[in-house]
C-alpha positions as protocol buffer text, in pm:
chain_id: "A"
residue {
  index: 1
  type: MET
  ca { x: 8185 y: 10221 z: 8115 }
}
residue {
  index: 2
  type: GLY
  ca { x: 8331 y: 10043 z: 7816 }
}
residue {
  index: 3
  type: GLU
  ca { x: 8596 y: 9863 z: 8037 }
}
residue {
  index: 4
  type: ALA
  ca { x: 8321 y: 9727 z: 8274 }
}
residue {
  index: 5
  type: PHE
  ca { x: 8089 y: 9630 z: 7988 }
}
residue {
  index: 6
  type: SER
  ca { x: 8384 y: 9439 z: 7808 }
}
residue {
  index: 7
  type: SER
  ca { x: 8413 y: 9196 z: 8094 }
}
residue {
  index: 8
  type: LEU
  ca { x: 8239 y: 8866 z: 8098 }
}
residue {
  index: 9
  type: ASP
  ca { x: 8186 y: 8892 z: 7733 }
}
residue {
  index: 10
  type: GLY
  ca { x: 7921 y: 8628 z: 7636 }
}
residue {
  index: 11
  type: ALA
  ca { x: 7783 y: 8583 z: 7983 }
}
residue {
  index: 12
  type: CYS
  ca { x: 7510 y: 8828 z: 7926 }
}
residue {
  index: 13
  type: ALA
  ca { x: 7537 y: 8892 z: 7554 }
}
residue {
  index: 14
  type: ALA
  ca { x: 7201 y: 9011 z: 7454 }
}
residue {
  index: 15
  type: PHE
  ca { x: 7099 y: 9365 z: 7548 }
}
residue {
  index: 16
  type: THR
  ca { x: 6756 y: 9513 z: 7475 }
}
residue {
  index: 17
  type: GLY
  ca { x: 6831 y: 9861 z: 7605 }
}
residue {
  index: 18
  type: ILE
  ca { x: 6645 y: 10053 z: 7871 }
}
residue {
  index: 19
  type: ASP
  ca { x: 6537 y: 10309 z: 7624 }
}
residue {
  index: 20
  type: THR
  ca { x: 6346 y: 10044 z: 7420 }
}
residue {
  index: 21
  type: LEU
  ca { x: 6122 y: 9931 z: 7701 }
}
residue {
  index: 22
  type: LYS
  ca { x: 5755 y: 9916 z: 7614 }
}
residue {
  index: 23
  type: ARG
  ca { x: 5520 y: 10094 z: 7861 }
}
residue {
  index: 24
  type: CYS
  ca { x: 5267 y: 9831 z: 7925 }
}
residue {
  index: 25
  type: GLY
  ca { x: 4920 y: 9925 z: 8043 }
}
residue {
  index: 26
  type: ALA
  ca { x: 4972 y: 9766 z: 8387 }
}
residue {
  index: 27
  type: CYS
  ca { x: 5236 y: 10025 z: 8458 }
}
residue {
  index: 28
  type: SER
  ca { x: 5022 y: 10323 z: 8364 }
}
residue {
  index: 29
  type: SER
  ca { x: 4914 y: 10362 z: 8729 }
}
residue {
  index: 30
  type: VAL
  ca { x: 5065 y: 10286 z: 9066 }
}
residue {
  index: 31
  type: THR
  ca { x: 4731 y: 10157 z: 9187 }
}
residue {
  index: 32
  type: GLY
  ca { x: 4749 y: 9765 z: 9175 }
}
residue {
  index: 33
  type: VAL
  ca { x: 5108 y: 9756 z: 9043 }
}
residue {
  index: 34
  type: ARG
  ca { x: 5345 y: 9569 z: 9265 }
}
residue {
  index: 35
  type: ALA
  ca { x: 5701 y: 9565 z: 9147 }
}
residue {
  index: 36
  type: LEU
  ca { x: 5989 y: 9320 z: 9188 }
}
residue {
  index: 37
  type: ILE
  ca { x: 6269 y: 9530 z: 9317 }
}
residue {
  index: 38
  type: ALA
  ca { x: 6608 y: 9370 z: 9288 }
}
residue {
  index: 39
  type: PHE
  ca { x: 6896 y: 9525 z: 9497 }
}
residue {
  index: 40
  type: ASP
  ca { x: 7262 y: 9495 z: 9457 }
}
residue {
  index: 41
  type: LEU
  ca { x: 7420 y: 9424 z: 9793 }
}
residue {
  index: 42
  type: ASP
  ca { x: 7762 y: 9609 z: 9844 }
}
residue {
  index: 43
  type: GLY
  ca { x: 7730 y: 9964 z: 9776 }
}
residue {
  index: 44
  type: VAL
  ca { x: 7356 y: 9965 z: 9782 }
}
residue {
  index: 45
  type: LEU
  ca { x: 7244 y: 9785 z: 10100 }
}
residue {
  index: 46
  type: TYR
  ca { x: 7568 y: 9745 z: 10270 }
}
residue {
  index: 47
  type: SER
  ca { x: 7939 y: 9864 z: 10267 }
}
residue {
  index: 48
  type: SER
  ca { x: 8245 y: 9647 z: 10324 }
}
residue {
  index: 49
  type: GLU
  ca { x: 8474 y: 9940 z: 10259 }
}
residue {
  index: 50
  type: PRO
  ca { x: 8568 y: 9983 z: 10636 }
}
residue {
  index: 51
  type: PHE
  ca { x: 8731 y: 9657 z: 10646 }
}
residue {
  index: 52
  type: LEU
  ca { x: 8803 y: 9547 z: 10281 }
}
residue {
  index: 53
  type: GLY
  ca { x: 9164 y: 9648 z: 10249 }
}
residue {
  index: 54
  type: ALA
  ca { x: 9248 y: 9479 z: 10583 }
}
residue {
  index: 55
  type: ALA
  ca { x: 9071 y: 9168 z: 10478 }
}
residue {
  index: 56
  type: TYR
  ca { x: 9263 y: 9138 z: 10161 }
}
residue {
  index: 57
  type: ARG
  ca { x: 9584 y: 9208 z: 10325 }
}
residue {
  index: 58
  type: GLU
  ca { x: 9501 y: 8914 z: 10586 }
}
residue {
  index: 59
  type: ALA
  ca { x: 9391 y: 8686 z: 10315 }
}
residue {
  index: 60
  type: ILE
  ca { x: 9707 y: 8748 z: 10100 }
}
residue {
  index: 61
  type: ALA
  ca { x: 9927 y: 8715 z: 10411 }
}
residue {
  index: 62
  type: ASN
  ca { x: 9759 y: 8377 z: 10488 }
}
residue {
  index: 63
  type: VAL
  ca { x: 9806 y: 8244 z: 10140 }
}
residue {
  index: 64
  type: ASN
  ca { x: 10175 y: 8359 z: 10122 }
}
residue {
  index: 65
  type: ALA
  ca { x: 10233 y: 8204 z: 10451 }
}
residue {
  index: 66
  type: ARG
  ca { x: 10172 y: 7862 z: 10290 }
}
residue {
  index: 67
  type: ARG
  ca { x: 10406 y: 7944 z: 10006 }
}
residue {
  index: 68
  type: ALA
  ca { x: 10612 y: 8260 z: 9999 }
}
residue {
  index: 69
  type: GLY
  ca { x: 10550 y: 8504 z: 9705 }
}
residue {
  index: 70
  type: LEU
  ca { x: 10241 y: 8311 z: 9579 }
}
residue {
  index: 71
  type: VAL
  ca { x: 10044 y: 8652 z: 9561 }
}
residue {
  index: 72
  type: PRO
  ca { x: 10294 y: 8908 z: 9456 }
}
residue {
  index: 73
  type: ARG
  ca { x: 10127 y: 9233 z: 9606 }
}
residue {
  index: 74
  type: VAL
  ca { x: 9869 y: 9384 z: 9825 }
}
residue {
  index: 75
  type: PRO
  ca { x: 9640 y: 9628 z: 9652 }
}
residue {
  index: 76
  type: GLU
  ca { x: 9514 y: 9952 z: 9793 }
}
residue {
  index: 77
  type: THR
  ca { x: 9150 y: 9972 z: 9928 }
}
residue {
  index: 78
  type: ARG
  ca { x: 9034 y: 10201 z: 9653 }
}
residue {
  index: 79
  type: GLU
  ca { x: 9181 y: 9969 z: 9379 }
}
residue {
  index: 80
  type: ILE
  ca { x: 8984 y: 9680 z: 9522 }
}
residue {
  index: 81
  type: LEU
  ca { x: 8657 y: 9895 z: 9544 }
}
residue {
  index: 82
  type: ASP
  ca { x: 8697 y: 9985 z: 9187 }
}
residue {
  index: 83
  type: HIS
  ca { x: 8630 y: 9620 z: 9103 }
}
residue {
  index: 84
  type: VAL
  ca { x: 8359 y: 9551 z: 9368 }
}
residue {
  index: 85
  type: GLY
  ca { x: 8040 y: 9451 z: 9187 }
}
residue {
  index: 86
  type: TRP
  ca { x: 8189 y: 9170 z: 8983 }
}
residue {
  index: 87
  type: PRO
  ca { x: 8216 y: 8797 z: 9103 }
}
residue {
  index: 88
  type: LEU
  ca { x: 8525 y: 8751 z: 9327 }
}
residue {
  index: 89
  type: PRO
  ca { x: 8716 y: 8532 z: 9090 }
}
residue {
  index: 90
  type: VAL
  ca { x: 8682 y: 8825 z: 8829 }
}
residue {
  index: 91
  type: ILE
  ca { x: 8797 y: 9067 z: 9083 }
}
residue {
  index: 92
  type: LEU
  ca { x: 9116 y: 8871 z: 9171 }
}
residue {
  index: 93
  type: ALA
  ca { x: 9195 y: 8796 z: 8803 }
}
residue {
  index: 94
  type: ARG
  ca { x: 9194 y: 9176 z: 8739 }
}
residue {
  index: 95
  type: LEU
  ca { x: 9400 y: 9262 z: 9050 }
}
residue {
  index: 96
  type: PHE
  ca { x: 9651 y: 8985 z: 8981 }
}
residue {
  index: 97
  type: PRO
  ca { x: 9662 y: 8916 z: 8608 }
}
residue {
  index: 98
  type: THR
  ca { x: 9985 y: 8726 z: 8613 }
}
residue {
  index: 99
  type: THR
  ca { x: 9919 y: 8504 z: 8908 }
}
residue {
  index: 100
  type: ASP
  ca { x: 9889 y: 8138 z: 8869 }
}
residue {
  index: 101
  type: PRO
  ca { x: 9513 y: 8032 z: 8857 }
}
residue {
  index: 102
  type: ALA
  ca { x: 9555 y: 7776 z: 9133 }
}
residue {
  index: 103
  type: ALA
  ca { x: 9697 y: 8042 z: 9369 }
}
residue {
  index: 104
  type: LEU
  ca { x: 9398 y: 8268 z: 9270 }
}
residue {
  index: 105
  type: GLN
  ca { x: 9160 y: 7986 z: 9358 }
}
residue {
  index: 106
  type: LEU
  ca { x: 9328 y: 7942 z: 9692 }
}
residue {
  index: 107
  type: LEU
  ca { x: 9311 y: 8330 z: 9742 }
}
residue {
  index: 108
  type: SER
  ca { x: 8953 y: 8338 z: 9653 }
}
residue {
  index: 109
  type: SER
  ca { x: 8855 y: 8088 z: 9925 }
}
residue {
  index: 110
  type: GLU
  ca { x: 9062 y: 8255 z: 10185 }
}
residue {
  index: 111
  type: THR
  ca { x: 8942 y: 8601 z: 10092 }
}
residue {
  index: 112
  type: GLN
  ca { x: 8588 y: 8488 z: 10120 }
}
residue {
  index: 113
  type: ARG
  ca { x: 8649 y: 8332 z: 10462 }
}
residue {
  index: 114
  type: VAL
  ca { x: 8809 y: 8644 z: 10601 }
}
residue {
  index: 115
  type: ILE
  ca { x: 8560 y: 8874 z: 10462 }
}
residue {
  index: 116
  type: CYS
  ca { x: 8256 y: 8672 z: 10596 }
}
residue {
  index: 117
  type: ALA
  ca { x: 8429 y: 8676 z: 10940 }
}
residue {
  index: 118
  type: SER
  ca { x: 8460 y: 9054 z: 10924 }
}
residue {
  index: 119
  type: VAL
  ca { x: 8096 y: 9094 z: 10820 }
}
residue {
  index: 120
  type: ALA
  ca { x: 7992 y: 8872 z: 11123 }
}
residue {
  index: 121
  type: ARG
  ca { x: 8185 y: 9083 z: 11346 }
}
residue {
  index: 122
  type: ARG
  ca { x: 7990 y: 9384 z: 11210 }
}
residue {
  index: 123
  type: GLU
  ca { x: 8296 y: 9554 z: 11082 }
}
residue {
  index: 124
  type: GLY
  ca { x: 8109 y: 9685 z: 10777 }
}
residue {
  index: 125
  type: ILE
  ca { x: 7821 y: 9926 z: 10749 }
}
residue {
  index: 126
  type: LEU
  ca { x: 7459 y: 9868 z: 10680 }
}
residue {
  index: 127
  type: PHE
  ca { x: 7360 y: 10208 z: 10510 }
}
residue {
  index: 128
  type: PRO
  ca { x: 7122 y: 10444 z: 10699 }
}
residue {
  index: 129
  type: SER
  ca { x: 6752 y: 10366 z: 10680 }
}
residue {
  index: 130
  type: VAL
  ca { x: 6802 y: 10041 z: 10495 }
}
residue {
  index: 131
  type: THR
  ca { x: 6587 y: 9834 z: 10745 }
}
residue {
  index: 132
  type: VAL
  ca { x: 6301 y: 10082 z: 10786 }
}
residue {
  index: 133
  type: THR
  ca { x: 6301 y: 10146 z: 10398 }
}
residue {
  index: 134
  type: LEU
  ca { x: 6284 y: 9785 z: 10307 }
}
residue {
  index: 135
  type: ALA
  ca { x: 5999 y: 9730 z: 10560 }
}
residue {
  index: 136
  type: GLN
  ca { x: 5813 y: 10032 z: 10408 }
}
residue {
  index: 137
  type: LEU
  ca { x: 5864 y: 9876 z: 10044 }
}
residue {
  index: 138
  type: GLN
  ca { x: 5742 y: 9532 z: 10162 }
}
residue {
  index: 139
  type: ARG
  ca { x: 5432 y: 9696 z: 10333 }
}
residue {
  index: 140
  type: ALA
  ca { x: 5356 y: 9855 z: 10001 }
}
residue {
  index: 141
  type: GLY
  ca { x: 5331 y: 9501 z: 9853 }
}
residue {
  index: 142
  type: HIS
  ca { x: 5643 y: 9501 z: 9640 }
}
residue {
  index: 143
  type: ALA
  ca { x: 5854 y: 9179 z: 9623 }
}
residue {
  index: 144
  type: LEU
  ca { x: 6212 y: 9252 z: 9718 }
}
residue {
  index: 145
  type: ALA
  ca { x: 6526 y: 9049 z: 9603 }
}
residue {
  index: 146
  type: VAL
  ca { x: 6894 y: 9060 z: 9639 }
}
residue {
  index: 147
  type: ALA
  ca { x: 7076 y: 9035 z: 9295 }
}
residue {
  index: 148
  type: SER
  ca { x: 7455 y: 9022 z: 9389 }
}
residue {
  index: 149
  type: ASN
  ca { x: 7755 y: 8893 z: 9204 }
}
residue {
  index: 150
  type: GLY
  ca { x: 7879 y: 8801 z: 9550 }
}
residue {
  index: 151
  type: ARG
  ca { x: 7911 y: 8431 z: 9676 }
}
residue {
  index: 152
  type: ARG
  ca { x: 7612 y: 8281 z: 9839 }
}
residue {
  index: 153
  type: LEU
  ca { x: 7799 y: 8267 z: 10186 }
}
residue {
  index: 154
  type: TYR
  ca { x: 7894 y: 8634 z: 10174 }
}
residue {
  index: 155
  type: VAL
  ca { x: 7531 y: 8742 z: 10091 }
}
residue {
  index: 156
  type: GLU
  ca { x: 7379 y: 8518 z: 10335 }
}
residue {
  index: 157
  type: THR
  ca { x: 7622 y: 8641 z: 10612 }
}
residue {
  index: 158
  type: VAL
  ca { x: 7532 y: 9011 z: 10557 }
}
residue {
  index: 159
  type: LEU
  ca { x: 7152 y: 8939 z: 10549 }
}
residue {
  index: 160
  type: ALA
  ca { x: 7183 y: 8732 z: 10868 }
}
residue {
  index: 161
  type: THR
  ca { x: 7421 y: 8962 z: 11062 }
}
residue {
  index: 162
  type: TYR
  ca { x: 7200 y: 9262 z: 11011 }
}
residue {
  index: 163
  type: ASP
  ca { x: 6869 y: 9059 z: 11027 }
}
residue {
  index: 164
  type: ILE
  ca { x: 6730 y: 9167 z: 10701 }
}
residue {
  index: 165
  type: ALA
  ca { x: 6686 y: 8834 z: 10511 }
}
residue {
  index: 166
  type: ARG
  ca { x: 6319 y: 8842 z: 10640 }
}
residue {
  index: 167
  type: TYR
  ca { x: 6244 y: 9122 z: 10381 }
}
residue {
  index: 168
  type: PHE
  ca { x: 6365 y: 8925 z: 10063 }
}
residue {
  index: 169
  type: VAL
  ca { x: 6220 y: 8648 z: 9861 }
}
residue {
  index: 170
  type: THR
  ca { x: 6434 y: 8329 z: 9863 }
}
residue {
  index: 171
  type: LEU
  ca { x: 6786 y: 8413 z: 9748 }
}
residue {
  index: 172
  type: LEU
  ca { x: 6934 y: 8330 z: 9412 }
}
residue {
  index: 173
  type: CYS
  ca { x: 7310 y: 8360 z: 9358 }
}
residue {
  index: 174
  type: VAL
  ca { x: 7559 y: 8327 z: 9064 }
}
residue {
  index: 175
  type: ASP
  ca { x: 7669 y: 7974 z: 9095 }
}
residue {
  index: 176
  type: GLY
  ca { x: 7971 y: 7966 z: 8847 }
}
residue {
  index: 177
  type: SER
  ca { x: 7925 y: 7632 z: 8686 }
}
residue {
  index: 178
  type: GLY
  ca { x: 7539 y: 7627 z: 8693 }
}
residue {
  index: 179
  type: PRO
  ca { x: 7286 y: 7816 z: 8492 }
}
residue {
  index: 180
  type: LEU
  ca { x: 7323 y: 8146 z: 8684 }
}
residue {
  index: 181
  type: ARG
  ca { x: 7647 y: 8281 z: 8560 }
}
residue {
  index: 182
  type: CYS
  ca { x: 7592 y: 8658 z: 8584 }
}
residue {
  index: 183
  type: LYS
  ca { x: 7341 y: 8914 z: 8743 }
}
residue {
  index: 184
  type: ALA
  ca { x: 7125 y: 8913 z: 8438 }
}
residue {
  index: 185
  type: ASP
  ca { x: 7076 y: 8552 z: 8477 }
}
residue {
  index: 186
  type: ILE
  ca { x: 6965 y: 8612 z: 8838 }
}
residue {
  index: 187
  type: LEU
  ca { x: 6714 y: 8870 z: 8733 }
}
residue {
  index: 188
  type: ARG
  ca { x: 6563 y: 8645 z: 8473 }
}
residue {
  index: 189
  type: ALA
  ca { x: 6535 y: 8356 z: 8723 }
}
residue {
  index: 190
  type: TYR
  ca { x: 6369 y: 8587 z: 8979 }
}
residue {
  index: 191
  type: MET
  ca { x: 6127 y: 8722 z: 8712 }
}
residue {
  index: 192
  type: GLN
  ca { x: 6030 y: 8362 z: 8617 }
}
residue {
  index: 193
  type: ARG
  ca { x: 5995 y: 8237 z: 8985 }
}
residue {
  index: 194
  type: GLU
  ca { x: 5813 y: 8544 z: 9099 }
}
residue {
  index: 195
  type: GLN
  ca { x: 5599 y: 8575 z: 8787 }
}
residue {
  index: 196
  type: ARG
  ca { x: 5703 y: 8919 z: 8698 }
}
residue {
  index: 197
  type: SER
  ca { x: 5760 y: 9091 z: 8358 }
}
residue {
  index: 198
  type: PRO
  ca { x: 6056 y: 9312 z: 8286 }
}
residue {
  index: 199
  type: GLN
  ca { x: 5816 y: 9616 z: 8311 }
}
residue {
  index: 200
  type: GLN
  ca { x: 5750 y: 9509 z: 8671 }
}
residue {
  index: 201
  type: LEU
  ca { x: 6122 y: 9466 z: 8773 }
}
residue {
  index: 202
  type: ILE
  ca { x: 6340 y: 9750 z: 8893 }
}
residue {
  index: 203
  type: MET
  ca { x: 6709 y: 9696 z: 8947 }
}
residue {
  index: 204
  type: VAL
  ca { x: 6867 y: 9905 z: 9216 }
}
residue {
  index: 205
  type: GLY
  ca { x: 7243 y: 9940 z: 9195 }
}
residue {
  index: 206
  type: ASP
  ca { x: 7559 y: 10152 z: 9204 }
}
residue {
  index: 207
  type: ARG
  ca { x: 7788 y: 10009 z: 8928 }
}
residue {
  index: 208
  type: ALA
  ca { x: 7810 y: 9953 z: 8565 }
}
residue {
  index: 209
  type: SER
  ca { x: 7760 y: 9587 z: 8623 }
}
residue {
  index: 210
  type: ASP
  ca { x: 7419 y: 9672 z: 8760 }
}
residue {
  index: 211
  type: VAL
  ca { x: 7326 y: 9887 z: 8459 }
}
residue {
  index: 212
  type: GLU
  ca { x: 7441 y: 9600 z: 8235 }
}
residue {
  index: 213
  type: ALA
  ca { x: 7221 y: 9350 z: 8424 }
}
residue {
  index: 214
  type: ALA
  ca { x: 6924 y: 9574 z: 8392 }
}
residue {
  index: 215
  type: GLN
  ca { x: 6982 y: 9618 z: 8015 }
}
residue {
  index: 216
  type: GLY
  ca { x: 7026 y: 9256 z: 7968 }
}
residue {
  index: 217
  type: VAL
  ca { x: 6673 y: 9165 z: 8074 }
}
residue {
  index: 218
  type: GLY
  ca { x: 6511 y: 9507 z: 7969 }
}
residue {
  index: 219
  type: CYS
  ca { x: 6397 y: 9634 z: 8303 }
}
residue {
  index: 220
  type: ARG
  ca { x: 6414 y: 9977 z: 8456 }
}
residue {
  index: 221
  type: PHE
  ca { x: 6726 y: 10101 z: 8667 }
}
residue {
  index: 222
  type: VAL
  ca { x: 6754 y: 10313 z: 8973 }
}
residue {
  index: 223
  type: GLY
  ca { x: 7108 y: 10420 z: 9054 }
}
residue {
  index: 224
  type: CYS
  ca { x: 7247 y: 10473 z: 9403 }
}
residue {
  index: 225
  type: ASP
  ca { x: 7465 y: 10788 z: 9397 }
}
residue {
  index: 226
  type: TYR
  ca { x: 7613 y: 10700 z: 9749 }
}
residue {
  index: 227
  type: GLY
  ca { x: 7773 y: 10364 z: 9678 }
}
residue {
  index: 228
  type: HIS
  ca { x: 8116 y: 10231 z: 9570 }
}
residue {
  index: 229
  type: GLY
  ca { x: 8086 y: 10326 z: 9198 }
}
residue {
  index: 230
  type: TYR
  ca { x: 8154 y: 10640 z: 9019 }
}
residue {
  index: 231
  type: ARG
  ca { x: 7852 y: 10856 z: 8910 }
}
residue {
  index: 232
  type: ASP
  ca { x: 7942 y: 10832 z: 8529 }
}
residue {
  index: 233
  type: GLU
  ca { x: 7893 y: 10451 z: 8564 }
}
residue {
  index: 234
  type: ILE
  ca { x: 7526 y: 10493 z: 8635 }
}
residue {
  index: 235
  type: ALA
  ca { x: 7431 y: 10835 z: 8512 }
}
residue {
  index: 236
  type: GLY
  ca { x: 7177 y: 10857 z: 8238 }
}
residue {
  index: 237
  type: PHE
  ca { x: 7034 y: 10508 z: 8278 }
}
residue {
  index: 238
  type: GLY
  ca { x: 6754 y: 10595 z: 8520 }
}
residue {
  index: 239
  type: PRO
  ca { x: 6672 y: 10801 z: 8823 }
}
residue {
  index: 240
  type: MET
  ca { x: 6918 y: 10827 z: 9096 }
}
residue {
  index: 241
  type: VAL
  ca { x: 6888 y: 10845 z: 9475 }
}
residue {
  index: 242
  type: ALA
  ca { x: 7131 y: 11015 z: 9717 }
}
residue {
  index: 243
  type: SER
  ca { x: 7032 y: 10804 z: 9997 }
}
residue {
  index: 244
  type: PHE
  ca { x: 6834 y: 10470 z: 10047 }
}
residue {
  index: 245
  type: ASP
  ca { x: 6528 y: 10634 z: 10206 }
}
residue {
  index: 246
  type: GLU
  ca { x: 6463 y: 10816 z: 9875 }
}
residue {
  index: 247
  type: LEU
  ca { x: 6367 y: 10481 z: 9711 }
}
residue {
  index: 248
  type: PRO
  ca { x: 5999 y: 10450 z: 9786 }
}
residue {
  index: 249
  type: SER
  ca { x: 5912 y: 10779 z: 9621 }
}
residue {
  index: 250
  type: VAL
  ca { x: 6139 y: 10711 z: 9316 }
}
residue {
  index: 251
  type: VAL
  ca { x: 5984 y: 10355 z: 9288 }
}
residue {
  index: 252
  type: THR
  ca { x: 5634 y: 10508 z: 9287 }
}
residue {
  index: 253
  type: ALA
  ca { x: 5744 y: 10767 z: 9038 }
}
residue {
  index: 254
  type: VAL
  ca { x: 5903 y: 10493 z: 8806 }
}
residue {
  index: 255
  type: LEU
  ca { x: 5589 y: 10274 z: 8814 }
}
residue {
  index: 256
  type: SER
  ca { x: 5366 y: 10558 z: 8723 }
}
residue {
  index: 257
  type: ASN
  ca { x: 5609 y: 10679 z: 8444 }
}
residue {
  index: 258
  type: ARG
  ca { x: 5663 y: 11007 z: 8621 }
}
residue {
  index: 259
  type: ARG
  ca { x: 5995 y: 11192 z: 8671 }
}
residue {
  index: 260
  type: PRO
  ca { x: 6096 y: 11174 z: 9034 }
}
residue {
  index: 261
  type: ARG
  ca { x: 6096 y: 11487 z: 9239 }
}
residue {
  index: 262
  type: ARG
  ca { x: 6446 y: 11604 z: 9353 }
}
């Protein structure tokens, strides 16, 4: 986890720690408590794994067709997945640390174009029970949000392709040059807009970057043990689910300060 937490130093500097959360009176009972549940996208709601390697190969080939050797190598799918969860420019800088920044910017644009086309062709996977579980959580009165480090176009393409945008509040995304520069910034903005406290926010994710965001705002965390990450990235930071349809019962337990049944 140390390698992941050392990235983007200063972008989300202040941690309060999940263990220091104050249990407010409003959270002592599920009755009347309506959470703001923020979901990471890739590895939680959706998987790009089936096409990700091919998409990078295509994007790199397209960039190198403009100027031979601009991008020196094609990474394996698992290597790419190990970095999924961070913004695309960070992923590319890690995969190609010696590549010229201008070439990386070109590759970033081309990779996003190819990936979004693959999403629209439904080459990825919406995880089982996502739609029915989102509907269940929404009926329970919870506000649902997407908190992703992905580019807006990518997030919107996934939500539109699988017709799940209707379950979520208006999307906020990392914008690079603006005030939302990391996932913790997104969570803070959602809390302010939706008028929720950290004790009413639950971050659902599968990577160390999701844990870091939860710690950065002082909210609870639920880990997805089926995503792209490794268990040791998220173990010990909150309850974990083995499938998406376990979330409603876990959310209920978290809000009532009970240990979820497994």
